NUFI-972159 format. One record per residue (C-alpha): residue number from 1; residue in three letters; x, y, z. Coordinates in nm, 2 decimals. Each point is the difference from the previous one (the first is absolute). Layout:
NUFI-972159
@num:NUM residu:ALA xx:X yy:Y zz:Z
...
***
This chain:
NUFI-972159
@num:1 residu:MET xx:11.10 yy:8.04 zz:15.40
@num:2 residu:THR xx:-0.25 yy:0.00 zz:-0.26
@num:3 residu:LYS xx:-0.24 yy:0.20 zz:0.16
@num:4 residu:SER xx:0.26 yy:0.28 zz:0.04
@num:5 residu:ILE xx:0.08 yy:-0.01 zz:-0.38
@num:6 residu:LEU xx:-0.36 yy:-0.01 zz:-0.14
@num:7 residu:PRO xx:-0.10 yy:0.35 zz:0.14
@num:8 residu:ALA xx:0.35 yy:0.17 zz:-0.17
@num:9 residu:LEU xx:-0.07 yy:-0.17 zz:-0.30
@num:10 residu:ALA xx:-0.35 yy:0.13 zz:-0.02
@num:11 residu:LEU xx:0.12 yy:0.36 zz:0.08
@num:12 residu:LEU xx:0.28 yy:-0.02 zz:-0.29
@num:13 residu:THR xx:-0.26 yy:-0.12 zz:-0.27
@num:14 residu:LEU xx:-0.32 yy:0.16 zz:0.09
@num:15 residu:PRO xx:0.08 yy:0.36 zz:-0.13
@num:16 residu:GLY xx:0.11 yy:-0.14 zz:-0.32
@num:17 residu:LEU xx:-0.29 yy:-0.24 zz:-0.03
@num:18 residu:VAL xx:-0.23 yy:0.29 zz:0.07
@num:19 residu:ALA xx:0.19 yy:0.21 zz:-0.27
@num:20 residu:ALA xx:-0.02 yy:-0.25 zz:-0.25
@num:21 residu:GLN xx:-0.38 yy:-0.09 zz:0.06
@num:22 residu:SER xx:-0.10 yy:0.39 zz:-0.01
@num:23 residu:THR xx:0.21 yy:0.10 zz:-0.31
@num:24 residu:VAL xx:-0.16 yy:-0.01 zz:-0.35
@num:25 residu:THR xx:0.23 yy:-0.02 zz:-0.30
@num:26 residu:LEU xx:-0.06 yy:-0.04 zz:-0.37
@num:27 residu:ASP xx:0.14 yy:-0.35 zz:0.03
@num:28 residu:SER xx:-0.32 yy:-0.06 zz:0.22
@num:29 residu:PHE xx:-0.22 yy:-0.02 zz:-0.30
@num:30 residu:SER xx:0.10 yy:-0.32 zz:-0.19
@num:31 residu:LEU xx:-0.17 yy:0.00 zz:-0.39
@num:32 residu:ASP xx:0.08 yy:-0.39 zz:0.03
@num:33 residu:ASP xx:-0.27 yy:-0.03 zz:0.28
@num:34 residu:ASP xx:-0.37 yy:-0.01 zz:-0.06
@num:35 residu:PRO xx:-0.20 yy:0.28 zz:0.15
@num:36 residu:LYS xx:-0.12 yy:-0.07 zz:0.34
@num:37 residu:PRO xx:-0.36 yy:0.08 zz:0.11
@num:38 residu:ASN xx:-0.05 yy:0.26 zz:0.28
@num:39 residu:ALA xx:-0.26 yy:0.22 zz:0.16
@num:40 residu:ALA xx:0.08 yy:0.27 zz:-0.23
@num:41 residu:ALA xx:0.00 yy:-0.24 zz:-0.33
@num:42 residu:THR xx:-0.34 yy:-0.13 zz:0.12
@num:43 residu:GLU xx:-0.11 yy:0.37 zz:0.04
@num:44 residu:MET xx:0.13 yy:0.10 zz:-0.32
@num:45 residu:ARG xx:-0.16 yy:-0.30 zz:-0.21
@num:46 residu:ASP xx:-0.35 yy:0.05 zz:0.17
@num:47 residu:CYS xx:0.01 yy:0.39 zz:-0.07
@num:48 residu:LEU xx:0.06 yy:-0.12 zz:-0.39
@num:49 residu:LEU xx:-0.25 yy:-0.26 zz:0.01
@num:50 residu:ASP xx:-0.26 yy:0.22 zz:0.13
@num:51 residu:ALA xx:0.06 yy:0.38 zz:0.03
@num:52 residu:SER xx:-0.35 yy:0.06 zz:0.19
@num:53 residu:ALA xx:0.09 yy:-0.22 zz:0.30
@num:54 residu:CYS xx:0.39 yy:0.17 zz:0.00
@num:55 residu:ALA xx:0.01 yy:0.19 zz:0.35
@num:56 residu:SER xx:0.37 yy:0.08 zz:-0.02
@num:57 residu:ASN xx:0.09 yy:0.36 zz:-0.01
@num:58 residu:GLU xx:0.31 yy:-0.06 zz:-0.20
@num:59 residu:PHE xx:-0.10 yy:-0.25 zz:-0.26
@num:60 residu:GLY xx:-0.36 yy:0.12 zz:-0.05
@num:61 residu:GLY xx:-0.16 yy:0.36 zz:-0.09
@num:62 residu:GLY xx:0.22 yy:0.06 zz:-0.28
@num:63 residu:ALA xx:-0.08 yy:0.14 zz:-0.33
@num:64 residu:LYS xx:-0.22 yy:-0.23 zz:-0.23
@num:65 residu:PHE xx:0.13 yy:-0.11 zz:-0.34
@num:66 residu:THR xx:-0.22 yy:-0.15 zz:-0.26
@num:67 residu:LEU xx:0.15 yy:-0.18 zz:-0.34
@num:68 residu:ASP xx:-0.07 yy:0.32 zz:-0.17
@num:69 residu:ASP xx:0.20 yy:0.19 zz:0.23
@num:70 residu:VAL xx:0.33 yy:-0.22 zz:-0.04
@num:71 residu:VAL xx:-0.06 yy:0.02 zz:-0.36
@num:72 residu:ASN xx:0.02 yy:0.36 zz:0.01
@num:73 residu:LEU xx:0.31 yy:-0.01 zz:0.23
@num:74 residu:GLY xx:0.16 yy:-0.20 zz:-0.30
@num:75 residu:VAL xx:0.10 yy:-0.28 zz:0.21
@num:76 residu:VAL xx:-0.25 yy:-0.25 zz:-0.14
@num:77 residu:LYS xx:-0.11 yy:-0.05 zz:-0.39
@num:78 residu:ARG xx:-0.36 yy:-0.05 zz:-0.11
@num:79 residu:GLU xx:-0.05 yy:-0.23 zz:-0.29
@num:80 residu:PRO xx:-0.12 yy:0.23 zz:-0.30
@num:81 residu:LYS xx:-0.36 yy:-0.07 zz:-0.09
@num:82 residu:PRO xx:-0.07 yy:-0.17 zz:-0.33
@num:83 residu:PRO xx:-0.07 yy:0.24 zz:-0.29
@num:84 residu:VAL xx:-0.39 yy:0.06 zz:-0.07
@num:85 residu:ALA xx:-0.11 yy:-0.16 zz:-0.36
@num:86 residu:THR xx:-0.04 yy:0.24 zz:-0.25
@num:87 residu:GLY xx:-0.33 yy:0.01 zz:-0.18
@num:88 residu:THR xx:-0.26 yy:0.23 zz:-0.07
@num:89 residu:PRO xx:0.03 yy:0.32 zz:0.18
@num:90 residu:THR xx:-0.26 yy:0.09 zz:0.26
@num:91 residu:THR xx:-0.12 yy:0.32 zz:0.16
@num:92 residu:ALA xx:-0.09 yy:-0.19 zz:0.34
@num:93 residu:ILE xx:0.10 yy:0.18 zz:0.31
@num:94 residu:ALA xx:0.18 yy:-0.21 zz:0.23
@num:95 residu:VAL xx:-0.18 yy:-0.04 zz:0.35
@num:96 residu:ILE xx:0.19 yy:0.01 zz:0.30
@num:97 residu:ASP xx:-0.10 yy:-0.27 zz:0.25
@num:98 residu:ARG xx:-0.02 yy:0.16 zz:0.32
@num:99 residu:THR xx:-0.10 yy:-0.32 zz:0.21
@num:100 residu:LYS xx:0.33 yy:-0.14 zz:-0.06
@num:101 residu:PRO xx:0.19 yy:-0.04 zz:0.32
@num:102 residu:ALA xx:0.31 yy:0.21 zz:0.10
@num:103 residu:PRO xx:0.32 yy:-0.20 zz:-0.05
@num:104 residu:GLU xx:0.07 yy:-0.19 zz:0.33
@num:105 residu:PRO xx:0.30 yy:0.11 zz:0.20
@num:106 residu:LEU xx:0.32 yy:-0.23 zz:-0.03
@num:107 residu:PRO xx:0.13 yy:-0.19 zz:0.32
@num:108 residu:THR xx:0.24 yy:0.23 zz:0.18
@num:109 residu:ILE xx:0.19 yy:0.07 zz:0.32
@num:110 residu:ASP xx:0.24 yy:0.27 zz:0.13
@num:111 residu:LEU xx:0.34 yy:-0.06 zz:0.10
@num:112 residu:GLU xx:0.17 yy:0.24 zz:0.21
@num:113 residu:VAL xx:0.36 yy:-0.11 zz:-0.11
@num:114 residu:LEU xx:0.28 yy:0.21 zz:0.16
@num:115 residu:PHE xx:0.27 yy:0.15 zz:-0.15
@num:116 residu:ALA xx:0.28 yy:0.25 zz:0.09
@num:117 residu:TYR xx:-0.06 yy:0.36 zz:-0.05
@num:118 residu:ASP xx:0.04 yy:0.05 zz:-0.42
@num:119 residu:SER xx:0.11 yy:-0.33 zz:-0.03
@num:120 residu:ASP xx:-0.19 yy:-0.32 zz:-0.19
@num:121 residu:ARG xx:0.22 yy:-0.26 zz:0.17
@num:122 residu:LEU xx:-0.19 yy:-0.25 zz:0.23
@num:123 residu:THR xx:0.05 yy:-0.01 zz:0.31
@num:124 residu:PRO xx:0.02 yy:-0.35 zz:0.21
@num:125 residu:GLN xx:-0.33 yy:0.09 zz:0.15
@num:126 residu:ALA xx:-0.15 yy:0.04 zz:-0.32
@num:127 residu:MET xx:0.12 yy:-0.33 zz:-0.12
@num:128 residu:ALA xx:-0.14 yy:-0.16 zz:0.27
@num:129 residu:LYS xx:-0.33 yy:0.15 zz:-0.10
@num:130 residu:LEU xx:0.02 yy:-0.09 zz:-0.35
@num:131 residu:SER xx:0.11 yy:-0.36 zz:0.09
@num:132 residu:SER xx:-0.35 yy:0.01 zz:0.19
@num:133 residu:LEU xx:-0.17 yy:0.11 zz:-0.33
@num:134 residu:ALA xx:0.19 yy:-0.28 zz:-0.21
@num:135 residu:SER xx:-0.14 yy:-0.24 zz:0.25
@num:136 residu:ALA xx:-0.36 yy:0.12 zz:-0.05
@num:137 residu:LEU xx:0.03 yy:0.00 zz:-0.37
@num:138 residu:ALA xx:0.07 yy:-0.36 zz:0.02
@num:139 residu:ASP xx:-0.36 yy:-0.07 zz:0.05
@num:140 residu:PRO xx:-0.16 yy:-0.18 zz:-0.27
@num:141 residu:ARG xx:-0.30 yy:0.24 zz:-0.02
@num:142 residu:LEU xx:0.25 yy:0.29 zz:-0.06
@num:143 residu:GLN xx:0.21 yy:-0.17 zz:-0.28
@num:144 residu:GLY xx:-0.06 yy:0.08 zz:-0.34
@num:145 residu:SER xx:0.01 yy:0.39 zz:-0.02
@num:146 residu:LYS xx:0.23 yy:0.25 zz:-0.09
@num:147 residu:LEU xx:0.14 yy:0.21 zz:0.30
@num:148 residu:VAL xx:0.02 yy:0.34 zz:-0.06
@num:149 residu:PHE xx:0.16 yy:0.21 zz:0.25
@num:150 residu:ILE xx:-0.06 yy:0.38 zz:0.04
@num:151 residu:GLY xx:0.23 yy:0.25 zz:0.17
@num:152 residu:HIS xx:-0.15 yy:0.28 zz:0.22
@num:153 residu:THR xx:0.15 yy:0.30 zz:0.17
@num:154 residu:ASP xx:-0.11 yy:0.24 zz:0.23
@num:155 residu:GLY xx:-0.10 yy:0.35 zz:-0.10
@num:156 residu:VAL xx:0.36 yy:0.17 zz:0.08
@num:157 residu:GLY xx:0.20 yy:0.13 zz:-0.29
@num:158 residu:SER xx:-0.06 yy:0.02 zz:-0.37
@num:159 residu:ALA xx:-0.25 yy:-0.21 zz:-0.23
@num:160 residu:ALA xx:0.30 yy:-0.10 zz:-0.23
@num:161 residu:TYR xx:0.26 yy:-0.11 zz:0.28
@num:162 residu:ASN xx:-0.30 yy:-0.20 zz:0.20
@num:163 residu:ARG xx:-0.08 yy:-0.17 zz:-0.28
@num:164 residu:GLU xx:0.36 yy:-0.12 zz:-0.11
@num:165 residu:LEU xx:0.05 yy:-0.12 zz:0.37
@num:166 residu:SER xx:-0.33 yy:-0.18 zz:0.02
@num:167 residu:LYS xx:0.12 yy:-0.21 zz:-0.33
@num:168 residu:ARG xx:0.34 yy:-0.07 zz:0.13
@num:169 residu:ARG xx:-0.14 yy:-0.14 zz:0.33
@num:170 residu:ALA xx:-0.28 yy:-0.19 zz:-0.17
@num:171 residu:ASP xx:0.27 yy:-0.17 zz:-0.24
@num:172 residu:SER xx:0.19 yy:-0.08 zz:0.34
@num:173 residu:VAL xx:-0.28 yy:-0.18 zz:0.12
@num:174 residu:ALA xx:-0.11 yy:-0.14 zz:-0.32
@num:175 residu:ARG xx:0.38 yy:-0.16 zz:-0.05
@num:176 residu:TYR xx:-0.01 yy:-0.13 zz:0.38
@num:177 residu:VAL xx:-0.33 yy:-0.21 zz:-0.07
@num:178 residu:GLN xx:0.06 yy:-0.09 zz:-0.31
@num:179 residu:SER xx:0.33 yy:-0.18 zz:0.08
@num:180 residu:THR xx:-0.13 yy:-0.15 zz:0.32
@num:181 residu:LEU xx:-0.31 yy:-0.14 zz:-0.18
@num:182 residu:ARG xx:0.20 yy:-0.09 zz:-0.32
@num:183 residu:MET xx:-0.26 yy:0.16 zz:-0.23
@num:184 residu:GLY xx:0.06 yy:0.13 zz:-0.38
@num:185 residu:THR xx:0.07 yy:0.34 zz:-0.07
@num:186 residu:SER xx:-0.34 yy:0.01 zz:-0.18
@num:187 residu:GLN xx:-0.18 yy:-0.09 zz:0.31
@num:188 residu:ILE xx:0.08 yy:0.31 zz:0.19
@num:189 residu:GLU xx:0.02 yy:0.37 zz:-0.07
@num:190 residu:ALA xx:0.07 yy:0.31 zz:0.21
@num:191 residu:VAL xx:-0.11 yy:0.34 zz:-0.05
@num:192 residu:GLY xx:0.03 yy:0.34 zz:0.22
@num:193 residu:VAL xx:-0.28 yy:0.25 zz:0.04
@num:194 residu:GLY xx:0.16 yy:0.24 zz:0.24
@num:195 residu:PHE xx:-0.27 yy:0.16 zz:0.21
@num:196 residu:ASP xx:-0.26 yy:-0.03 zz:-0.23
@num:197 residu:TYR xx:-0.22 yy:-0.24 zz:0.20
@num:198 residu:LEU xx:0.06 yy:0.12 zz:0.38
@num:199 residu:LYS xx:-0.11 yy:-0.24 zz:0.27
@num:200 residu:ASN xx:-0.06 yy:0.26 zz:0.24
@num:201 residu:SER xx:-0.09 yy:0.31 zz:-0.20
@num:202 residu:HIS xx:-0.08 yy:0.19 zz:0.32
@num:203 residu:PHE xx:0.38 yy:0.03 zz:0.10
@num:204 residu:PRO xx:0.22 yy:-0.05 zz:-0.33
@num:205 residu:ASP xx:0.31 yy:-0.05 zz:0.16
@num:206 residu:ALA xx:-0.14 yy:-0.30 zz:0.23
@num:207 residu:ALA xx:0.24 yy:-0.32 zz:0.04
@num:208 residu:GLU xx:-0.28 yy:-0.22 zz:-0.15
@num:209 residu:ASN xx:0.00 yy:0.17 zz:-0.34
@num:210 residu:ARG xx:0.34 yy:-0.12 zz:-0.05
@num:211 residu:ARG xx:-0.05 yy:-0.38 zz:-0.10
@num:212 residu:VAL xx:0.00 yy:-0.25 zz:-0.29
@num:213 residu:GLN xx:-0.34 yy:-0.14 zz:-0.08
@num:214 residu:LEU xx:-0.04 yy:-0.33 zz:-0.17
@num:215 residu:VAL xx:-0.28 yy:-0.05 zz:-0.26
@num:216 residu:LEU xx:-0.08 yy:-0.35 zz:-0.14
@num:217 residu:VAL xx:-0.12 yy:-0.01 zz:-0.37
@num:218 residu:PRO xx:-0.15 yy:-0.34 zz:-0.08
@num:219 residu:GLY xx:0.06 yy:-0.16 zz:-0.30
@num:220 residu:ALA xx:0.23 yy:0.29 zz:-0.13
***
């Protein structure tokens, strides 16, 4: 009797079990759980730690940003320089030090975050990717920096519209990561640049141009 019942039970329960395992919902991502490392998180972490060794087409190869760049975007403030002491006027001409090295690019990765058309609402697939990012950022070597999320779009549509859309999408990503990592509002910023920094300038409508870029600003 037992042998005849078990196959029948398996037939009754297996479809439901398969559906439950393959369905991703918002409830699948609990903010009470610590981020779990996975292959994507490891690759994101490694690309942030050493951009020259990043072989990922998605995470690497994006726009480079220096501290001056993020200051110009208005998301990071630079401390004002102390005033120059007053004294006897001089006619000496300032000499530009051309041996000074160029500013180093900040650690950065690109994230192809999925959104519905004309929407800034994160999909479950996007949240899964951002959960991997949260796991990567838990590495002690990446802590202590301000997170700046920069939204990018493809080259289709007006500049004003794309800049506004990219800002809304960057905001959505920043809010999710901030909640996941329980970060203070001063530790994370978001800005949209529209299609100013196309990843694939030869094909402005290419999918890889639609992304959210993370830039780490140490000590900001």
